[in-house]
N, C-alpha and C positions, 0 to 999 in steps of 0.2 A: 776426485777433487775438483776445487773449482780455482784455476788459473789464473781467467781476465773474468772481471764485470764491466757493464758499458751500461749508463742513467742516465736518460734524458727525461724529463717532464715528471716525475716522479719529487713530490715533496721539495728539496732545497736543491736536486740534481739538475741539470742542465749538460748534455754534452760533459757528462762524466767519466772517466775512465781510467780503472785499475788494475793492475797485474797485479796475482796474489800468489806468494813463496807459500809452501804446505806450513809455515809459521811465523805470525805477523801480530805486531800489538800496534797501533791507532790510537796513539796520542790528541788531547784538543781542551779546549773548554766547553762547557755545556752551552749547549744551541748551536754547535759548530758544522752538525752531522754525524758525527758517530753513527746514535742512534737509527739515526736514518739511515745512514747503511748498514744497518742489521734487521732493521726494517724493510728493506726492499728486498734483501737476501731471504726473508720469512714470505714475503710476499710470492717472491718466482715461486719460494714450496709449493705456499696455498696453491696458484694459479696449475701447478700440474697434477695437483692432486682433490683438489676440493671436485665438488658433482656441479657446481657455478661458479661463475664470478663474484654472483650474490654474497656464496658460503665464502670463497677465499677473499672477499674484504671484510667480512664479519669480524668483530672483535680487534681488526687493526689499528692504531690508536690513530683517531680522526675517522670521521664523517666519509665518506665514498668523494665527493668533489673538494673535501678539504687534503688527498692526499695528492691532486691534481697542483704540479707548480705556480703560484701565485708571482705575476710580475707588474712593476709599472707598465699600461701602456701608454695610448696617446690620450685615453678618458678617462685615463686615471690606473684600479687597480683592475688587471687582467689576469687572468684563467689559460692554463694551458688546455687543450681537448682532448689531448693525447699522453699518455708514458709510453715508453721504448724499455725493453733492458736485450739484453744482449750476453750473454756468456759462454766462456769455452773451458769446458770440461775434460778429466781424465777420467776414463770411466775403469770397474777393475773388468780384470779377462774375462770374468763367468759373473751368471745373474743368475739367483733360485730364483722363479718362478711362482705364484701364490699355489699352487698345484707341489710344491718341493723338487720340480725339475731345475738341474745346475743347468742352465743355457750357455755356449759360447758367444763371446764377444767378438767380434770379430773384425772389427775397429774401436780403438781405444778413444781418441780425439775427433770430441765435437763440439759443433757451436751451435747453439741456440736464439731466434733471435723471435722475440715478442713484443706486438703493441697492440694497446689496449686505451678504445678509446670513450670517450665521457660525451654522454649525449641527454636531452631531455623528453619524457617521453610524454605523452595524450598529455597525461596530469600534470606534467612541470617535475617531474621528478627523477634525480638522476638514475642513467644507468649507464651499465659499463658493457662496451662488444670489446670481442676480440674484433682487429682490423686485419692485422697480418699477424702470418705464425712460421716460423719457419728450423726446420733443422737440415747441416750437413756436415758431412765428414770433414773431415780440418787433412789436407794431404799432407804426407811427408815432406814434400818441398816449399811447401807453404809454411810448414808449422815451426818458428821459431822458441814455442817454448822448450825444448828438450837443451838447443845449445846455453837459452837464456839460463835456464837451471842448471846448467853441466850436470845434466845426468850420467850417470855412470854406466857400465856395458851391461853390468849385472841385471839394475832397472829399466834398461829398455827393453833387455830379454823378456824380463816378467811381465812388463806392464807394456810399453808401445806397441802397437799392431795397429799399421794401415793398411788394408784389406779392399774399404772402399771408395770408388771414387765419384759416385754422383750424387744427386740432393737426397736426401731419405723425405722430406718434409718441405713443401711450399707454396704460396697465397699465391693465385691468378684468376685465369674467367675458363667457363668452357665452352663447347660449340655454340652457346645460343648467347653469350658473352655476360653469362651471369659469375660473380664472385665465387670461388671454390676454394678447399681448402687441396692438395692434391699428395696422397703419400702413397709413396712410391713401393715396388715391388723388394722387395727381401729377399731373395732368394729363389729356390726353386719353391716353397709354398707358400709366400707370401701371394697376395693379390692387389692390385692398385685399386687407391678409393678413392672418390671425388668426396668434400661431405660443402653442403653447401655454405655460405662463407658473410649472406650478407646481413643476417641478425645475429651471429654465434656471441651465445653469453657462457659458455664454456672454452676452453683449449681442448685443442686435437688430441696434447698427449694425456690430458688427465681422461680421454677415451681407450687409451690403451694400457690394456688393464690385464693382459698373458705376454708369452713371449711365443705362443705359438705364432702369427703370421706378421710379426714389424718386432725380432729381440732388439735390435739398436735402440729402436724409440722406447719402446718400454724399457733396456736397459738407462737410456736416459734417462726418464721418470723417475727408475729406482735410484737415478743418483743424486735428481734436485730433490727427492722429498723422504733422503734421507740427512739434507742440511737441518742442524738441531741449534736449535737458537734457546741457551737456559737462564733464567731469569730463576737464580736461587731463592724461595721464601725457606726462614733456618726454622719458622713453627714447621713446615711442612717437614723438614729433613730430619726434624726430630720423631715422628711418629711413625709405630712399627707399620708395616705391610702387613694387611690384609689381605685374606682371603678371594675378598670380594673385588681388589685393587685387578682391573684386566691385566692380564700376564703377567711381565718381571722385566720392562723397559723404565727405564726413568722418564719421569714424566719433566717437561720445563720447569716446573716450579722445585726440582728435587724429590717428590714424594714418588715411594717406591723403592725407596733408594735400601731399606735393608733385602727385599728380596733379586734386586740387583747385584748387592754384594754377593748375595746365597747362590745365587746363579753361576757368577765368576769363579766362587771357591769350587761347587762342584764340578764344573764344566773342565777346570783348567787344572783338575788335581792329577800331581803326578806326583813320583817318590823321590823329590825335590821341593815338593810344594805344592803351591796351588797361585794362581795372581792374584789372593788376597792377601796373600804374604810379599809380593809386589808392591801393593797397595801402598801396607803398612810399611813397609823400608821407603818407600817414598819422601810418605806422610812424616814422618821419623826425620828427614831432611828438615823440614818444614817446621813443624811443631816440635820445641825443643821437651823432653823427655815424654815423647809418646813411645809406645812399645808397642802394642796390637790392638789387632781387630778380631770383633768374635761377631756371629748374626746367630741368635739363639732360637729355638722354635719355640713357643707357648701353645701348644696343641689343644689346650683345651677353649684358648679363645679365637684358636685357629688364626696367628699372626705369627710376626717374627721382627725380632728388635733388636738394633745395633748396639754394641757395649764395645767400649774403647778403655784400652789399657792403658795409662801412665806412668811412670815411677812418683809421682807425688801422691796423687790421689786412688792407685790403683786400679779396681777396674768398676767403672761406670756407664751409666747408659746415658747413651744419644741426647736424652733428654736433657739431661743439664750440661751439656757440651759446648762449649762456645759455638758462637754462627761464625768464627772464623775458622774453625777448627772442620767444623759440618763444609765449609763451603770447599775448602781443599778436599778432602775426601773425596767428594762427591764429584769434581770436578776432575780428582784421579781416576775414579771408577769409572769415570766414562771416556777418560783416556784409554783405558785398561781392558774395559769392555772389548772381548774377542768377538760377540755379533752383532754389535752395532759399533761400528767404526762411521769413518768418514767426516765430512765438513761440522764443528762445533766453533758458535761465535757466542764470549762472554764477555762482558761487565765487567769492569773494576775487579779484577785478581787481589789489589792491595785490600780489598775491605776486612778487617778482619787481624789483618797480617800486619808483625811489625815489621815498620821498613829496614832491616839489616836482614830478617829471615826473607823481606820481598825479592829481595834479589838471587837469593837460592828458590825461589819456588818458580823465578821464571825461568832462570838455567834449566829447571828440572824439566818445567813444560817443552818447551824450545828441543828436549832430546828425546822426548815422548814423540814426538811427528814425524812424520813417515819423511826420512832422507834419502832425497833421490840423487844424490853424491855419493853415496854406500856403495861402494865394493863388494859389500855382504848381502846375505841372501834376502832376496828381496817380496818373498812370500805373506808377512806380512798383509793385513786389509789395509787400503791406503785411509792417513790420520792426518787432519788438518786442523786448526788452531788457529782464529782468528781472536784475539782482544783488544778491548779499548780501554782505556787508562787516565787517569787524572794526576797518575803520580809522577814526581820528577825521578824518584828515584829508577821508574824505566831504562832513563835516556843510560844509565852507569851501569847499568845492568846486564844491558845486548847489544849485541852486534848496531849499525847504525842500520845497517841490509833489512835488519828486521822491523825495523818502524818507520814511519809514516804519520805527518799532525793532519788535521783537518782542521780549516778554520774556515771564514767566508769574507768574500771576497764583491765586490759592485763588478756589476757588467751592464755597461749602456752599450745598446745599437742608435739606427736610425731611428725601431720605431718602437721599442722596449728597453724595460732597464730594471734592476732590481740585486741583491742580495743572492747568491748560492753560494753552492758549500763546493771547495776546493781540496784537493789532498796535493803533499809535500815530502818530501825526503824530509828531516829533520838534519842531515850532518851528510857535510860530500864525503865521498870515498878517501880512506887513507892514502897515506901519499905512497907514492909508487902502484897504489890497483887504475887502473883504467878506467874502470865502470863494474856497480853492481850487474848481478845479473837481474832484475830489475828495476833500471836506473834512468826511467824516461820519463820521470818526473823531476822539474825543477827543486833547487833545493832553497833551503828558507837560507836567510840573512841571519848573521848576528845579531846585528838589533832587530829580527823580526823576533828571536828567539826568548828575545831576554825582556820583548814587552809582552810575551804571554806567559802570563803566572802561571805557575804549579811545571812547567815544563823546560826549565833553564838548567846547562848543566852546571850550572856553578850552584846554583840551589841545591839539588842531589847530594851532589860532594856533601855539601854543610849538614842536609838532613844524614846522609850514610854517618857523618864524623863525631855526630854531636851526640 
């Protein structure tokens, strides 16, 4: 679970900080920075899992040099020569390595920091290098997240562990004065390691491929590379799953949906039903007349196809289902998947959904993520959801603590200036409440809310009542 992110020098961000609850909706106009925030999360996932920085930056929106922030300098437009990220995460209490071994995680609260520099190679082409990389445990005495999140005793006992006190990964110098990455020993099995850092074109975390020597660093890598950004393509959602498709994991565009639903049904089957029944019940709350889901195998073609049942149309193939229904079905499948939980980023859940039903959908989604305050059993995997939206209905559908707004502001200094993305609370705390759990952000004024089309409270009420 991602509990805090800090970004500087990437796209439209400068000294950006945001604490993240398990469920959050980011509101804002086009080009306010919502997609850039998701891009930063996606880039971090790539940086810790790709074999090189070149592979990590490939397929990002924009060329490498365009990803470093541009601003007004003394001689015109200038460009940052580095981007810095920092995240604080909550790890699962155990992690499975590539060989199927379950490894105990002794410390579940970590902070990871990474700085990427931009330079030109001898031929004049831009190249990226890792300048600094660090990972350290968050100590119980300094970790404010549990109290800010209001974690319950059950959650604390199930998920929070504080046993490590020393740094896991640092950037420094060796005895010869050369810059190196220093990996500290973990337990009695690990060994200290130094890696040259003067021209690093891959992150250290990407080299930690098993839990044998460095279980905490491996668990950290597993957490970051589990983050998912769903950009669902209705055409991909309608297609059957085939034997040639790799595994039974949902693709970013939603491809392989039928095999994912089939696996959920098969692995969660009990005398009381399956996870597929839970998904169908949830979907029925959003899509009127919806009755059930089936996954049918066509052995002759080597395919699995999704069928939906409605009261009006009966049993129909996903090929003819509406875009909105398929988008909601896929998001619910991702949240109900017992084998692939974690952080999910999803843009514009309102697409294809009737405004009055969007309120029901958002309420449903907010109940499907991890609730750290619950006193009930906390053995389920951690689940987190970050949504971006333009819809005014969101303002009346959720608690103010679940909402932030992003927009542009102009920063001016003695040496530089330019527009940057900022994040603020949409509404102040209700009367009688001292603060929200994550309330370090300034609150928009009434006039500012009215000046931002699409996220005004009165407009939201009008839409719902019309």
